C-alpha positions, 0 to 999 in steps of 0.5 A: 543476489546478496539479500543480507540485511543491515544491523539497523534493518534487523533491529527494525524487524526485531522491534516489529516482532516485539510489537506484533507479538501481542496482536491476535488475528481474530481480535475483532468479529469475523467478516463472515459474520458481520454484514457491514464493517468489522470495526469503526476504526483501526487498532489505535492501541497498536498504533500507539505501540508502533509510535512508541517503538519508533516504527511510524517514523522509521523512514523519516529523517532524524530532523523530524524524529525519525530513524532515517531508514529505507524502504527495505526496512519498512518492507521488513516491518510490513512483512511482520505486520501481515503475519498477525493481520495488523489493522492499521495504515502503516504502509499508507501513512509511512509511504505518504510521509516519505513523499512529503519529506522528499517533495513537500514544502518546508512549511508542510514538512515542519507541520506534519512529519514529526506528528506523523512519526508520533502517531498524532497525524494519520495519512493514507493514499488514494491509489486505485482511481475511479474503478480500480483498473485505471491509473489513479491520477486520471481519476481526479483533475487539478487546476490552479485558481487565480488566487493560487489555490488548487481546485480538485474534481473527481472520484477515487475508489477503495481508499483504505482507512480514509474514514479515520485518517487525517489527510488523504494523499490524492494523485491528480492530473493537471487540467488546463489552467486559466490565465488571469485577466491582463496577463496575456503578453500578446493582448489576447483574451485574458481567460484563454487557457493553456493546454494541459501538460498531463503531469501528475500532482499530489494533493493532501486533502483533509478528511473533513473539508468542503467539497470532500465526500466519503462513501463507505465501501467494505473490503473482503477483509471487512474493513472500511474503505471509502469512495472519495468524491471531490467536487470543487475541493479547494486545496492550498498551494502549500498542500500540493506536491508538484515535483516531477516523479513524486507520484511514480515513486509513491506508487512504486513504494505502495506496490512494493509494500503491498508485496511485502504484506502478501509475503508475510501473510503467505508465510504465516498461512504456510506455517499454519498449514504445516502445523495442521498437516503434521497433527491431522491424521488419516488412516493412522498417519499424519497427512503431512506424510502423504506425497500429494500433500507434501508436493502441494506444500512444496509448490507453495514454498517455492511460490513464497521464495519467488515472492521473497526474491522479487520483493527484495529486488524491487525494494532494493531498486527503489531504495538505491536508485540503481540503474538497470536494463529496465526502470525500477518499475519493471522490478516492481511489476515482476514483484507484483506478478509473483505476489498477486498470483503467489498469495492466492495460490498459498491460501487456496492450497491452505484451504484445500489441505485444511478441509472443512476446518479451514472454513471454520469461523473459530479458526483464523485461516478464513481471515487470512484468505479474506486478507489475501484476496484484498491484497490480490485485488489491490495489486491487480491481476498478474496479466495486467502487470505482465502487460505493463512489463511487456510495454517496458520491454518494448520501450527499453529493448534488451541488447 
């Protein structure tokens, strides 16, 4: 496989490194020392810098002030952001904007996209469903009302940055739709209902909106998440994306971006471990010279290389739309398996090799461990991804 990046993708990486160079991973209170949220808002100063560097509009078309790049470029930027634990909805806002750009109404695109690229409007996505284990689209039902608006009911858990985003993109399953009185061709009762077709739609739900309630949840990172509760929330038809496959593509981009975050975090943690092991001495020698230490570090290096290879394979599939023996969802599932398991093993080994120093709240490793656990939970257990991969293999037998 040739993972050579284009000149534009490399330029995006360099721009990201320049922006993130000034970010301190321990710039906010440690989640170990704060009973609630570590902060009320994401890093707005960093958000403004990302906008100035055109990194919030990376995937937007030039017509909306964007660079017109692809998900691979976004993953490269996310990889750099995770190395410093950058606090902001870069993945969620970028992915949601791509969904609006690809499938939204012209009115919606004209109103939102340029402002998202300038950092004036922030988007996030409710992607974890009611429990975090069930498909997100099944947690909310959507039905069309007689006046053309849509009515949403349901609950989504662990919505990132929802307390500070302007809109939450909520996947929902279309429920039985009422037929307006007098429209039945056969003279049947006008309030008869059609069977639900089960398709998923995406609704752009304003944070402050009638029928919308946010309850605070706290991540392992100490950041604020939200339980989003929708009770007969009425959403205008122009704010509904009803295109076939829109949610599937958004979900794959979110998953792949999360794998990129796991890779960047793991790479930084292994670098920290290497630096520490090269300086820490026991019996008059750096512990890095001990075979047991070197073997563990080498195993984690292999994990990271596998995480990297599977990430770029998945990113290339969803970027190019190229065919394969399995749908792109198969490559995404493989990337999630490696990212979920790999990032956990990397931080556990780092804690082990750092000894008690790794738990010192004045040293940033414990923060990386907390973020790694959040990413692992967001990706889901490897066993669940293996089951999904098995289902794909059963449905598309390799011949």
